[in-house]
KOLMIGU-285737 format. One record per residue (C-alpha): y, z, x; chain; residue number from 1. Coordinates in steps of 0.5 Angstrom, whole numbers, padded with zeros to 4 digits, always signed. Layout:
N
@north = Y	up = Z	east = X	chain = A	resi = NUM .
...
This chain:
415
@north = +0202	up = +0156	east = +0160	chain = A	resi = 1 .
@north = +0205	up = +0154	east = +0152	chain = A	resi = 2 .
@north = +0199	up = +0156	east = +0150	chain = A	resi = 3 .
@north = +0200	up = +0164	east = +0150	chain = A	resi = 4 .
@north = +0197	up = +0168	east = +0143	chain = A	resi = 5 .
@north = +0199	up = +0176	east = +0145	chain = A	resi = 6 .
@north = +0193	up = +0179	east = +0143	chain = A	resi = 7 .
@north = +0193	up = +0185	east = +0139	chain = A	resi = 8 .
@north = +0189	up = +0191	east = +0138	chain = A	resi = 9 .
@north = +0193	up = +0195	east = +0143	chain = A	resi = 10 .
@north = +0195	up = +0202	east = +0145	chain = A	resi = 11 .
@north = +0200	up = +0206	east = +0141	chain = A	resi = 12 .
@north = +0203	up = +0212	east = +0146	chain = A	resi = 13 .
@north = +0203	up = +0220	east = +0143	chain = A	resi = 14 .
@north = +0208	up = +0224	east = +0146	chain = A	resi = 15 .
@north = +0208	up = +0232	east = +0144	chain = A	resi = 16 .
@north = +0216	up = +0235	east = +0145	chain = A	resi = 17 .
@north = +0215	up = +0241	east = +0142	chain = A	resi = 18 .
@north = +0208	up = +0243	east = +0141	chain = A	resi = 19 .
@north = +0204	up = +0241	east = +0147	chain = A	resi = 20 .
@north = +0196	up = +0243	east = +0147	chain = A	resi = 21 .
@north = +0192	up = +0245	east = +0151	chain = A	resi = 22 .
@north = +0187	up = +0241	east = +0154	chain = A	resi = 23 .
@north = +0180	up = +0240	east = +0150	chain = A	resi = 24 .
@north = +0181	up = +0246	east = +0149	chain = A	resi = 25 .
@north = +0182	up = +0253	east = +0153	chain = A	resi = 26 .
@north = +0175	up = +0252	east = +0157	chain = A	resi = 27 .
@north = +0179	up = +0246	east = +0160	chain = A	resi = 28 .
@north = +0178	up = +0248	east = +0168	chain = A	resi = 29 .
@north = +0184	up = +0243	east = +0173	chain = A	resi = 30 .
@north = +0180	up = +0240	east = +0177	chain = A	resi = 31 .
@north = +0184	up = +0242	east = +0184	chain = A	resi = 32 .
@north = +0184	up = +0248	east = +0183	chain = A	resi = 33 .
@north = +0180	up = +0252	east = +0177	chain = A	resi = 34 .
@north = +0183	up = +0254	east = +0173	chain = A	resi = 35 .
@north = +0182	up = +0254	east = +0166	chain = A	resi = 36 .
@north = +0187	up = +0252	east = +0160	chain = A	resi = 37 .
@north = +0190	up = +0246	east = +0162	chain = A	resi = 38 .
@north = +0196	up = +0242	east = +0158	chain = A	resi = 39 .
@north = +0196	up = +0236	east = +0154	chain = A	resi = 40 .
@north = +0203	up = +0233	east = +0155	chain = A	resi = 41 .
@north = +0202	up = +0226	east = +0154	chain = A	resi = 42 .
@north = +0196	up = +0220	east = +0151	chain = A	resi = 43 .
@north = +0195	up = +0213	east = +0151	chain = A	resi = 44 .
@north = +0189	up = +0209	east = +0146	chain = A	resi = 45 .
@north = +0185	up = +0203	east = +0147	chain = A	resi = 46 .
@north = +0188	up = +0201	east = +0155	chain = A	resi = 47 .
@north = +0185	up = +0198	east = +0161	chain = A	resi = 48 .
@north = +0180	up = +0201	east = +0164	chain = A	resi = 49 .
@north = +0183	up = +0197	east = +0170	chain = A	resi = 50 .
@north = +0189	up = +0195	east = +0173	chain = A	resi = 51 .
@north = +0188	up = +0192	east = +0179	chain = A	resi = 52 .
@north = +0182	up = +0187	east = +0176	chain = A	resi = 53 .
@north = +0181	up = +0180	east = +0177	chain = A	resi = 54 .
@north = +0181	up = +0177	east = +0170	chain = A	resi = 55 .
@north = +0178	up = +0170	east = +0169	chain = A	resi = 56 .
@north = +0181	up = +0167	east = +0162	chain = A	resi = 57 .
@north = +0185	up = +0169	east = +0156	chain = A	resi = 58 .
@north = +0177	up = +0172	east = +0154	chain = A	resi = 59 .
@north = +0176	up = +0176	east = +0157	chain = A	resi = 60 .
@north = +0182	up = +0178	east = +0157	chain = A	resi = 61 .
@north = +0182	up = +0181	east = +0150	chain = A	resi = 62 .
@north = +0175	up = +0182	east = +0151	chain = A	resi = 63 .
@north = +0176	up = +0187	east = +0157	chain = A	resi = 64 .
@north = +0174	up = +0195	east = +0158	chain = A	resi = 65 .
@north = +0179	up = +0199	east = +0155	chain = A	resi = 66 .
@north = +0179	up = +0208	east = +0153	chain = A	resi = 67 .
@north = +0183	up = +0212	east = +0152	chain = A	resi = 68 .
@north = +0188	up = +0217	east = +0157	chain = A	resi = 69 .
@north = +0190	up = +0224	east = +0155	chain = A	resi = 70 .
@north = +0194	up = +0227	east = +0161	chain = A	resi = 71 .
@north = +0195	up = +0235	east = +0162	chain = A	resi = 72 .
@north = +0197	up = +0239	east = +0165	chain = A	resi = 73 .
@north = +0195	up = +0246	east = +0170	chain = A	resi = 74 .
@north = +0200	up = +0251	east = +0171	chain = A	resi = 75 .
@north = +0197	up = +0255	east = +0177	chain = A	resi = 76 .
@north = +0197	up = +0249	east = +0182	chain = A	resi = 77 .
@north = +0201	up = +0244	east = +0178	chain = A	resi = 78 .
@north = +0196	up = +0238	east = +0178	chain = A	resi = 79 .
@north = +0196	up = +0233	east = +0173	chain = A	resi = 80 .
@north = +0190	up = +0230	east = +0170	chain = A	resi = 81 .
@north = +0187	up = +0224	east = +0166	chain = A	resi = 82 .
@north = +0182	up = +0230	east = +0162	chain = A	resi = 83 .
@north = +0179	up = +0224	east = +0158	chain = A	resi = 84 .
@north = +0177	up = +0219	east = +0164	chain = A	resi = 85 .
@north = +0169	up = +0216	east = +0164	chain = A	resi = 86 .
@north = +0168	up = +0214	east = +0172	chain = A	resi = 87 .
@north = +0163	up = +0210	east = +0169	chain = A	resi = 88 .
@north = +0167	up = +0206	east = +0167	chain = A	resi = 89 .
@north = +0170	up = +0204	east = +0173	chain = A	resi = 90 .
@north = +0168	up = +0198	east = +0178	chain = A	resi = 91 .
@north = +0171	up = +0197	east = +0184	chain = A	resi = 92 .
@north = +0168	up = +0190	east = +0187	chain = A	resi = 93 .
@north = +0170	up = +0185	east = +0190	chain = A	resi = 94 .
@north = +0173	up = +0181	east = +0185	chain = A	resi = 95 .
@north = +0178	up = +0188	east = +0185	chain = A	resi = 96 .
@north = +0186	up = +0186	east = +0188	chain = A	resi = 97 .
@north = +0189	up = +0192	east = +0189	chain = A	resi = 98 .
@north = +0193	up = +0189	east = +0196	chain = A	resi = 99 .
@north = +0200	up = +0190	east = +0197	chain = A	resi = 100 .
@north = +0200	up = +0186	east = +0204	chain = A	resi = 101 .
@north = +0203	up = +0181	east = +0201	chain = A	resi = 102 .
@north = +0210	up = +0183	east = +0199	chain = A	resi = 103 .
@north = +0215	up = +0182	east = +0207	chain = A	resi = 104 .
@north = +0218	up = +0190	east = +0204	chain = A	resi = 105 .
@north = +0211	up = +0193	east = +0203	chain = A	resi = 106 .
@north = +0208	up = +0190	east = +0211	chain = A	resi = 107 .
@north = +0215	up = +0193	east = +0214	chain = A	resi = 108 .
@north = +0214	up = +0200	east = +0210	chain = A	resi = 109 .
@north = +0206	up = +0199	east = +0213	chain = A	resi = 110 .
@north = +0208	up = +0198	east = +0219	chain = A	resi = 111 .
@north = +0213	up = +0203	east = +0220	chain = A	resi = 112 .
@north = +0209	up = +0209	east = +0218	chain = A	resi = 113 .
@north = +0203	up = +0207	east = +0222	chain = A	resi = 114 .
@north = +0207	up = +0207	east = +0229	chain = A	resi = 115 .
@north = +0210	up = +0214	east = +0227	chain = A	resi = 116 .
@north = +0203	up = +0217	east = +0226	chain = A	resi = 117 .
@north = +0201	up = +0214	east = +0232	chain = A	resi = 118 .
@north = +0206	up = +0216	east = +0236	chain = A	resi = 119 .
@north = +0206	up = +0223	east = +0232	chain = A	resi = 120 .
@north = +0199	up = +0224	east = +0232	chain = A	resi = 121 .
@north = +0196	up = +0222	east = +0239	chain = A	resi = 122 .
@north = +0193	up = +0217	east = +0236	chain = A	resi = 123 .
@north = +0192	up = +0211	east = +0243	chain = A	resi = 124 .
@north = +0184	up = +0211	east = +0244	chain = A	resi = 125 .
@north = +0182	up = +0213	east = +0238	chain = A	resi = 126 .
@north = +0176	up = +0213	east = +0234	chain = A	resi = 127 .
@north = +0180	up = +0212	east = +0227	chain = A	resi = 128 .
@north = +0175	up = +0214	east = +0219	chain = A	resi = 129 .
@north = +0179	up = +0211	east = +0214	chain = A	resi = 130 .
@north = +0177	up = +0213	east = +0207	chain = A	resi = 131 .
@north = +0178	up = +0208	east = +0201	chain = A	resi = 132 .
@north = +0181	up = +0202	east = +0206	chain = A	resi = 133 .
@north = +0182	up = +0197	east = +0202	chain = A	resi = 134 .
@north = +0182	up = +0191	east = +0205	chain = A	resi = 135 .
@north = +0183	up = +0194	east = +0211	chain = A	resi = 136 .
@north = +0190	up = +0192	east = +0213	chain = A	resi = 137 .
@north = +0193	up = +0199	east = +0215	chain = A	resi = 138 .
@north = +0185	up = +0200	east = +0220	chain = A	resi = 139 .
@north = +0188	up = +0194	east = +0224	chain = A	resi = 140 .
@north = +0195	up = +0196	east = +0224	chain = A	resi = 141 .
@north = +0193	up = +0202	east = +0226	chain = A	resi = 142 .
@north = +0187	up = +0199	east = +0232	chain = A	resi = 143 .
@north = +0193	up = +0194	east = +0235	chain = A	resi = 144 .
@north = +0198	up = +0199	east = +0235	chain = A	resi = 145 .
@north = +0194	up = +0205	east = +0239	chain = A	resi = 146 .
@north = +0188	up = +0202	east = +0242	chain = A	resi = 147 .
@north = +0183	up = +0205	east = +0237	chain = A	resi = 148 .
@north = +0177	up = +0203	east = +0234	chain = A	resi = 149 .
@north = +0175	up = +0205	east = +0228	chain = A	resi = 150 .
@north = +0171	up = +0206	east = +0221	chain = A	resi = 151 .
@north = +0174	up = +0204	east = +0214	chain = A	resi = 152 .
@north = +0171	up = +0205	east = +0208	chain = A	resi = 153 .
@north = +0171	up = +0201	east = +0201	chain = A	resi = 154 .
@north = +0167	up = +0198	east = +0195	chain = A	resi = 155 .
@north = +0172	up = +0194	east = +0194	chain = A	resi = 156 .
@north = +0172	up = +0191	east = +0201	chain = A	resi = 157 .
@north = +0172	up = +0182	east = +0203	chain = A	resi = 158 .
@north = +0168	up = +0181	east = +0209	chain = A	resi = 159 .
@north = +0172	up = +0174	east = +0212	chain = A	resi = 160 .
@north = +0179	up = +0176	east = +0209	chain = A	resi = 161 .
@north = +0183	up = +0178	east = +0217	chain = A	resi = 162 .
@north = +0181	up = +0173	east = +0222	chain = A	resi = 163 .
@north = +0175	up = +0177	east = +0227	chain = A	resi = 164 .
@north = +0181	up = +0177	east = +0232	chain = A	resi = 165 .
@north = +0183	up = +0183	east = +0228	chain = A	resi = 166 .
@north = +0178	up = +0186	east = +0227	chain = A	resi = 167 .
@north = +0174	up = +0187	east = +0234	chain = A	resi = 168 .
@north = +0174	up = +0195	east = +0235	chain = A	resi = 169 .
@north = +0172	up = +0195	east = +0227	chain = A	resi = 170 .
@north = +0167	up = +0197	east = +0222	chain = A	resi = 171 .
@north = +0166	up = +0196	east = +0215	chain = A	resi = 172 .
@north = +0163	up = +0199	east = +0209	chain = A	resi = 173 .
@north = +0162	up = +0197	east = +0203	chain = A	resi = 174 .
@north = +0161	up = +0204	east = +0198	chain = A	resi = 175 .
@north = +0165	up = +0210	east = +0196	chain = A	resi = 176 .
@north = +0166	up = +0215	east = +0202	chain = A	resi = 177 .
@north = +0161	up = +0222	east = +0200	chain = A	resi = 178 .
@north = +0157	up = +0227	east = +0204	chain = A	resi = 179 .
@north = +0152	up = +0222	east = +0207	chain = A	resi = 180 .
@north = +0158	up = +0219	east = +0211	chain = A	resi = 181 .
@north = +0158	up = +0227	east = +0214	chain = A	resi = 182 .
@north = +0156	up = +0224	east = +0220	chain = A	resi = 183 .
@north = +0162	up = +0220	east = +0223	chain = A	resi = 184 .
@north = +0165	up = +0222	east = +0228	chain = A	resi = 185 .
@north = +0173	up = +0220	east = +0227	chain = A	resi = 186 .
@north = +0179	up = +0224	east = +0230	chain = A	resi = 187 .
@north = +0183	up = +0221	east = +0225	chain = A	resi = 188 .
@north = +0182	up = +0222	east = +0218	chain = A	resi = 189 .
@north = +0186	up = +0216	east = +0214	chain = A	resi = 190 .
@north = +0186	up = +0216	east = +0205	chain = A	resi = 191 .
@north = +0191	up = +0212	east = +0204	chain = A	resi = 192 .
@north = +0192	up = +0211	east = +0196	chain = A	resi = 193 .
@north = +0185	up = +0213	east = +0195	chain = A	resi = 194 .
@north = +0187	up = +0221	east = +0193	chain = A	resi = 195 .
@north = +0189	up = +0219	east = +0185	chain = A	resi = 196 .
@north = +0183	up = +0215	east = +0184	chain = A	resi = 197 .
@north = +0178	up = +0221	east = +0184	chain = A	resi = 198 .
@north = +0177	up = +0226	east = +0177	chain = A	resi = 199 .
@north = +0173	up = +0231	east = +0182	chain = A	resi = 200 .
@north = +0179	up = +0232	east = +0187	chain = A	resi = 201 .
@north = +0177	up = +0239	east = +0189	chain = A	resi = 202 .
@north = +0171	up = +0236	east = +0190	chain = A	resi = 203 .
@north = +0172	up = +0230	east = +0195	chain = A	resi = 204 .
@north = +0177	up = +0234	east = +0199	chain = A	resi = 205 .
@north = +0172	up = +0239	east = +0200	chain = A	resi = 206 .
@north = +0166	up = +0234	east = +0202	chain = A	resi = 207 .
@north = +0172	up = +0231	east = +0208	chain = A	resi = 208 .
@north = +0173	up = +0240	east = +0210	chain = A	resi = 209 .
@north = +0165	up = +0241	east = +0212	chain = A	resi = 210 .
@north = +0164	up = +0234	east = +0215	chain = A	resi = 211 .
@north = +0170	up = +0236	east = +0219	chain = A	resi = 212 .
@north = +0166	up = +0244	east = +0221	chain = A	resi = 213 .
@north = +0168	up = +0247	east = +0227	chain = A	resi = 214 .
@north = +0173	up = +0241	east = +0230	chain = A	resi = 215 .
@north = +0181	up = +0243	east = +0231	chain = A	resi = 216 .
@north = +0182	up = +0237	east = +0233	chain = A	resi = 217 .
@north = +0182	up = +0231	east = +0228	chain = A	resi = 218 .
@north = +0188	up = +0231	east = +0224	chain = A	resi = 219 .
@north = +0189	up = +0228	east = +0217	chain = A	resi = 220 .
@north = +0193	up = +0224	east = +0214	chain = A	resi = 221 .
@north = +0193	up = +0222	east = +0205	chain = A	resi = 222 .
@north = +0198	up = +0217	east = +0202	chain = A	resi = 223 .
@north = +0198	up = +0218	east = +0193	chain = A	resi = 224 .
@north = +0204	up = +0217	east = +0189	chain = A	resi = 225 .
@north = +0210	up = +0222	east = +0187	chain = A	resi = 226 .
@north = +0209	up = +0225	east = +0179	chain = A	resi = 227 .
@north = +0214	up = +0229	east = +0180	chain = A	resi = 228 .
@north = +0218	up = +0222	east = +0181	chain = A	resi = 229 .
@north = +0214	up = +0219	east = +0175	chain = A	resi = 230 .
@north = +0216	up = +0224	east = +0170	chain = A	resi = 231 .
@north = +0224	up = +0225	east = +0174	chain = A	resi = 232 .
@north = +0224	up = +0218	east = +0172	chain = A	resi = 233 .
@north = +0220	up = +0218	east = +0165	chain = A	resi = 234 .
@north = +0216	up = +0213	east = +0169	chain = A	resi = 235 .
@north = +0211	up = +0210	east = +0165	chain = A	resi = 236 .
@north = +0209	up = +0204	east = +0168	chain = A	resi = 237 .
@north = +0206	up = +0209	east = +0174	chain = A	resi = 238 .
@north = +0201	up = +0213	east = +0168	chain = A	resi = 239 .
@north = +0194	up = +0207	east = +0168	chain = A	resi = 240 .
@north = +0187	up = +0209	east = +0167	chain = A	resi = 241 .
@north = +0184	up = +0208	east = +0174	chain = A	resi = 242 .
@north = +0189	up = +0214	east = +0176	chain = A	resi = 243 .
@north = +0186	up = +0218	east = +0173	chain = A	resi = 244 .
@north = +0189	up = +0224	east = +0178	chain = A	resi = 245 .
@north = +0197	up = +0226	east = +0180	chain = A	resi = 246 .
@north = +0201	up = +0231	east = +0185	chain = A	resi = 247 .
@north = +0208	up = +0233	east = +0187	chain = A	resi = 248 .
@north = +0209	up = +0235	east = +0195	chain = A	resi = 249 .
@north = +0206	up = +0241	east = +0193	chain = A	resi = 250 .
@north = +0200	up = +0241	east = +0188	chain = A	resi = 251 .
@north = +0199	up = +0236	east = +0193	chain = A	resi = 252 .
@north = +0199	up = +0242	east = +0199	chain = A	resi = 253 .
@north = +0196	up = +0247	east = +0195	chain = A	resi = 254 .
@north = +0189	up = +0243	east = +0195	chain = A	resi = 255 .
@north = +0188	up = +0242	east = +0203	chain = A	resi = 256 .
@north = +0191	up = +0249	east = +0203	chain = A	resi = 257 .
@north = +0185	up = +0252	east = +0199	chain = A	resi = 258 .
@north = +0180	up = +0249	east = +0203	chain = A	resi = 259 .
@north = +0182	up = +0251	east = +0209	chain = A	resi = 260 .
@north = +0187	up = +0246	east = +0212	chain = A	resi = 261 .
@north = +0193	up = +0248	east = +0215	chain = A	resi = 262 .
@north = +0199	up = +0243	east = +0212	chain = A	resi = 263 .
@north = +0204	up = +0241	east = +0219	chain = A	resi = 264 .
@north = +0207	up = +0234	east = +0215	chain = A	resi = 265 .
@north = +0209	up = +0234	east = +0208	chain = A	resi = 266 .
@north = +0214	up = +0229	east = +0206	chain = A	resi = 267 .
@north = +0217	up = +0223	east = +0201	chain = A	resi = 268 .
@north = +0217	up = +0216	east = +0203	chain = A	resi = 269 .
@north = +0218	up = +0209	east = +0200	chain = A	resi = 270 .
@north = +0225	up = +0210	east = +0197	chain = A	resi = 271 .
@north = +0221	up = +0217	east = +0195	chain = A	resi = 272 .
@north = +0215	up = +0214	east = +0191	chain = A	resi = 273 .
@north = +0209	up = +0217	east = +0195	chain = A	resi = 274 .
@north = +0208	up = +0223	east = +0199	chain = A	resi = 275 .
@north = +0207	up = +0224	east = +0206	chain = A	resi = 276 .
@north = +0200	up = +0229	east = +0207	chain = A	resi = 277 .
@north = +0198	up = +0231	east = +0215	chain = A	resi = 278 .
@north = +0194	up = +0236	east = +0216	chain = A	resi = 279 .
@north = +0189	up = +0240	east = +0220	chain = A	resi = 280 .
@north = +0184	up = +0243	east = +0220	chain = A	resi = 281 .
@north = +0184	up = +0252	east = +0220	chain = A	resi = 282 .
@north = +0179	up = +0258	east = +0220	chain = A	resi = 283 .
@north = +0181	up = +0260	east = +0213	chain = A	resi = 284 .
@north = +0186	up = +0258	east = +0206	chain = A	resi = 285 .
@north = +0192	up = +0257	east = +0211	chain = A	resi = 286 .
@north = +0199	up = +0259	east = +0207	chain = A	resi = 287 .
@north = +0204	up = +0255	east = +0205	chain = A	resi = 288 .
@north = +0211	up = +0254	east = +0209	chain = A	resi = 289 .
@north = +0215	up = +0248	east = +0208	chain = A	resi = 290 .
@north = +0221	up = +0247	east = +0204	chain = A	resi = 291 .
@north = +0216	up = +0241	east = +0199	chain = A	resi = 292 .
@north = +0212	up = +0247	east = +0197	chain = A	resi = 293 .
@north = +0216	up = +0251	east = +0193	chain = A	resi = 294 .
@north = +0215	up = +0247	east = +0187	chain = A	resi = 295 .
@north = +0212	up = +0249	east = +0182	chain = A	resi = 296 .
@north = +0218	up = +0250	east = +0177	chain = A	resi = 297 .
@north = +0220	up = +0243	east = +0179	chain = A	resi = 298 .
@north = +0214	up = +0241	east = +0175	chain = A	resi = 299 .
@north = +0214	up = +0246	east = +0169	chain = A	resi = 300 .
@north = +0222	up = +0244	east = +0167	chain = A	resi = 301 .
@north = +0218	up = +0235	east = +0169	chain = A	resi = 302 .
@north = +0213	up = +0236	east = +0165	chain = A	resi = 303 .
@north = +0217	up = +0239	east = +0158	chain = A	resi = 304 .
@north = +0222	up = +0234	east = +0160	chain = A	resi = 305 .
@north = +0217	up = +0228	east = +0160	chain = A	resi = 306 .
@north = +0215	up = +0226	east = +0154	chain = A	resi = 307 .
@north = +0223	up = +0225	east = +0151	chain = A	resi = 308 .
@north = +0225	up = +0222	east = +0158	chain = A	resi = 309 .
@north = +0219	up = +0217	east = +0156	chain = A	resi = 310 .
@north = +0220	up = +0215	east = +0149	chain = A	resi = 311 .
@north = +0227	up = +0214	east = +0152	chain = A	resi = 312 .
@north = +0224	up = +0209	east = +0156	chain = A	resi = 313 .
@north = +0220	up = +0206	east = +0152	chain = A	resi = 314 .
@north = +0225	up = +0205	east = +0147	chain = A	resi = 315 .
@north = +0230	up = +0202	east = +0152	chain = A	resi = 316 .
@north = +0225	up = +0196	east = +0155	chain = A	resi = 317 .
@north = +0222	up = +0195	east = +0148	chain = A	resi = 318 .
@north = +0228	up = +0192	east = +0147	chain = A	resi = 319 .
@north = +0229	up = +0188	east = +0153	chain = A	resi = 320 .
@north = +0223	up = +0185	east = +0153	chain = A	resi = 321 .
@north = +0224	up = +0184	east = +0144	chain = A	resi = 322 .
@north = +0225	up = +0176	east = +0143	chain = A	resi = 323 .
@north = +0233	up = +0178	east = +0140	chain = A	resi = 324 .
@north = +0235	up = +0182	east = +0145	chain = A	resi = 325 .
@north = +0239	up = +0178	east = +0150	chain = A	resi = 326 .
@north = +0233	up = +0176	east = +0155	chain = A	resi = 327 .
@north = +0230	up = +0171	east = +0152	chain = A	resi = 328 .
@north = +0224	up = +0169	east = +0155	chain = A	resi = 329 .
@north = +0223	up = +0175	east = +0159	chain = A	resi = 330 .
@north = +0219	up = +0175	east = +0167	chain = A	resi = 331 .
@north = +0216	up = +0180	east = +0168	chain = A	resi = 332 .
@north = +0214	up = +0181	east = +0177	chain = A	resi = 333 .
@north = +0208	up = +0184	east = +0179	chain = A	resi = 334 .
@north = +0202	up = +0182	east = +0176	chain = A	resi = 335 .
@north = +0198	up = +0190	east = +0180	chain = A	resi = 336 .
@north = +0197	up = +0196	east = +0176	chain = A	resi = 337 .
@north = +0205	up = +0197	east = +0174	chain = A	resi = 338 .
@north = +0205	up = +0191	east = +0171	chain = A	resi = 339 .
@north = +0198	up = +0191	east = +0167	chain = A	resi = 340 .
@north = +0202	up = +0199	east = +0164	chain = A	resi = 341 .
@north = +0209	up = +0196	east = +0163	chain = A	resi = 342 .
@north = +0205	up = +0191	east = +0159	chain = A	resi = 343 .
@north = +0200	up = +0194	east = +0155	chain = A	resi = 344 .
@north = +0204	up = +0201	east = +0154	chain = A	resi = 345 .
@north = +0211	up = +0196	east = +0150	chain = A	resi = 346 .
@north = +0205	up = +0193	east = +0145	chain = A	resi = 347 .
@north = +0203	up = +0187	east = +0149	chain = A	resi = 348 .
@north = +0210	up = +0185	east = +0151	chain = A	resi = 349 .
@north = +0210	up = +0179	east = +0146	chain = A	resi = 350 .
@north = +0216	up = +0175	east = +0148	chain = A	resi = 351 .
@north = +0213	up = +0175	east = +0156	chain = A	resi = 352 .
@north = +0209	up = +0170	east = +0156	chain = A	resi = 353 .
@north = +0207	up = +0168	east = +0165	chain = A	resi = 354 .
@north = +0207	up = +0174	east = +0170	chain = A	resi = 355 .
@north = +0210	up = +0172	east = +0177	chain = A	resi = 356 .
@north = +0206	up = +0175	east = +0183	chain = A	resi = 357 .
@north = +0206	up = +0173	east = +0191	chain = A	resi = 358 .
@north = +0198	up = +0174	east = +0191	chain = A	resi = 359 .
@north = +0196	up = +0168	east = +0192	chain = A	resi = 360 .
@north = +0189	up = +0171	east = +0190	chain = A	resi = 361 .
@north = +0192	up = +0173	east = +0183	chain = A	resi = 362 .
@north = +0195	up = +0167	east = +0182	chain = A	resi = 363 .
@north = +0191	up = +0162	east = +0176	chain = A	resi = 364 .
@north = +0187	up = +0169	east = +0174	chain = A	resi = 365 .
@north = +0191	up = +0174	east = +0167	chain = A	resi = 366 .
@north = +0193	up = +0180	east = +0166	chain = A	resi = 367 .
@north = +0187	up = +0185	east = +0163	chain = A	resi = 368 .
@north = +0189	up = +0186	east = +0155	chain = A	resi = 369 .
@north = +0195	up = +0182	east = +0154	chain = A	resi = 370 .
@north = +0193	up = +0176	east = +0156	chain = A	resi = 371 .
@north = +0199	up = +0174	east = +0160	chain = A	resi = 372 .
@north = +0197	up = +0169	east = +0166	chain = A	resi = 373 .
@north = +0199	up = +0170	east = +0172	chain = A	resi = 374 .
@north = +0203	up = +0165	east = +0177	chain = A	resi = 375 .
@north = +0206	up = +0164	east = +0183	chain = A	resi = 376 .
@north = +0213	up = +0165	east = +0184	chain = A	resi = 377 .
@north = +0214	up = +0156	east = +0186	chain = A	resi = 378 .
@north = +0212	up = +0156	east = +0177	chain = A	resi = 379 .
@north = +0219	up = +0158	east = +0176	chain = A	resi = 380 .
@north = +0223	up = +0153	east = +0179	chain = A	resi = 381 .
@north = +0226	up = +0149	east = +0174	chain = A	resi = 382 .
@north = +0225	up = +0154	east = +0169	chain = A	resi = 383 .
@north = +0230	up = +0159	east = +0165	chain = A	resi = 384 .
@north = +0227	up = +0164	east = +0165	chain = A	resi = 385 .
@north = +0232	up = +0170	east = +0161	chain = A	resi = 386 .
@north = +0232	up = +0174	east = +0166	chain = A	resi = 387 .
@north = +0227	up = +0178	east = +0170	chain = A	resi = 388 .
@north = +0224	up = +0184	east = +0171	chain = A	resi = 389 .
@north = +0223	up = +0188	east = +0177	chain = A	resi = 390 .
@north = +0215	up = +0193	east = +0176	chain = A	resi = 391 .
@north = +0219	up = +0197	east = +0184	chain = A	resi = 392 .
@north = +0225	up = +0198	east = +0185	chain = A	resi = 393 .
@north = +0224	up = +0197	east = +0192	chain = A	resi = 394 .
@north = +0221	up = +0189	east = +0192	chain = A	resi = 395 .
@north = +0228	up = +0188	east = +0189	chain = A	resi = 396 .
@north = +0232	up = +0184	east = +0195	chain = A	resi = 397 .
@north = +0226	up = +0180	east = +0196	chain = A	resi = 398 .
@north = +0225	up = +0178	east = +0190	chain = A	resi = 399 .
@north = +0232	up = +0176	east = +0190	chain = A	resi = 400 .
@north = +0231	up = +0172	east = +0197	chain = A	resi = 401 .
@north = +0226	up = +0168	east = +0193	chain = A	resi = 402 .
@north = +0229	up = +0167	east = +0186	chain = A	resi = 403 .
@north = +0235	up = +0164	east = +0190	chain = A	resi = 404 .
@north = +0231	up = +0160	east = +0193	chain = A	resi = 405 .
@north = +0228	up = +0157	east = +0188	chain = A	resi = 406 .
@north = +0235	up = +0157	east = +0185	chain = A	resi = 407 .
@north = +0233	up = +0162	east = +0179	chain = A	resi = 408 .
@north = +0239	up = +0165	east = +0177	chain = A	resi = 409 .
@north = +0237	up = +0170	east = +0172	chain = A	resi = 410 .
@north = +0238	up = +0177	east = +0172	chain = A	resi = 411 .
@north = +0234	up = +0181	east = +0176	chain = A	resi = 412 .
@north = +0233	up = +0188	east = +0172	chain = A	resi = 413 .
@north = +0228	up = +0193	east = +0176	chain = A	resi = 414 .
@north = +0223	up = +0199	east = +0172	chain = A	resi = 415 .
């Protein structure tokens, strides 16, 4: 691992606190509500187009495909979009490794969420359709807990990763959801951490609403990251190319209500990092009635303040990664999207020699663009990192237990 060389030509961020610009001119329409004249407020150049693709060697990492990002805000509905996103650059395939299922913390959250949905939505002996099912773990939970059958759709599903006994009542389709699957009947449609990857958000949700038709008993459940938290924290590590669509609780609910859904439940989850929405079909667009939907003013203020807050975060973590900043050598824990965004935004984090991850399918691979090797926690045993930086604070206790088990006494920080 000592041969790591930090790459050059990494991204430069662009922040504007005083003179926000109209995105792509006044004709740029919001993908969520159609209003024209979105406002650009944050940009990145030369960032990896994928954050979860497995990279085999440093050469592949250095030549990893890159593009630019420009976030723009809709003053009408609060939706935020990457106006420079190009879907043709995305390639969700078998070497796309997004699962968080190896984390005990995340697995416990998923189990609790599945039990809650089964209870609240009466999911017993029902048919489930999960759009963007990933490796299938959550669909398995819904099937096991409620004795349900189901279909999972995801181009990155890997056959054989789950034991046959866990998938006996399930069918998996390695594809993107589209009108071609509108014939699939389901009592419950689940879509977790997929909508943020879709640029044409309104058309996507409309396709689902059309497929449901006149059946009033179908429930839909969506889970997405909460952009209001990202803005308020200046969480630049939560902004990356794959996420082309960013929702608050209100902007998510406004999209669904405008497409003839009645939003019956809207709540934060996972230490307020996620938004959970449950809705049922309605005969016409519905009116807001839940407290979390009233967030346009908060969103506007957060967008205005984001450039300054984000700049402080970038300066802060840049000084931590500086070899002379008192945390030498630093170790980043978490090689997924947050880790990729963290390192690329900070010009590669040249003092970071390797990145730790608990997912065994990532071990021996390399970080896109910045090329650090990805290692197992055991790699730290006997070494003396200056500090460990967790890419998600919710995993702090879990990581601390691992470090204690390995006899690593380094300070643990979290973004």
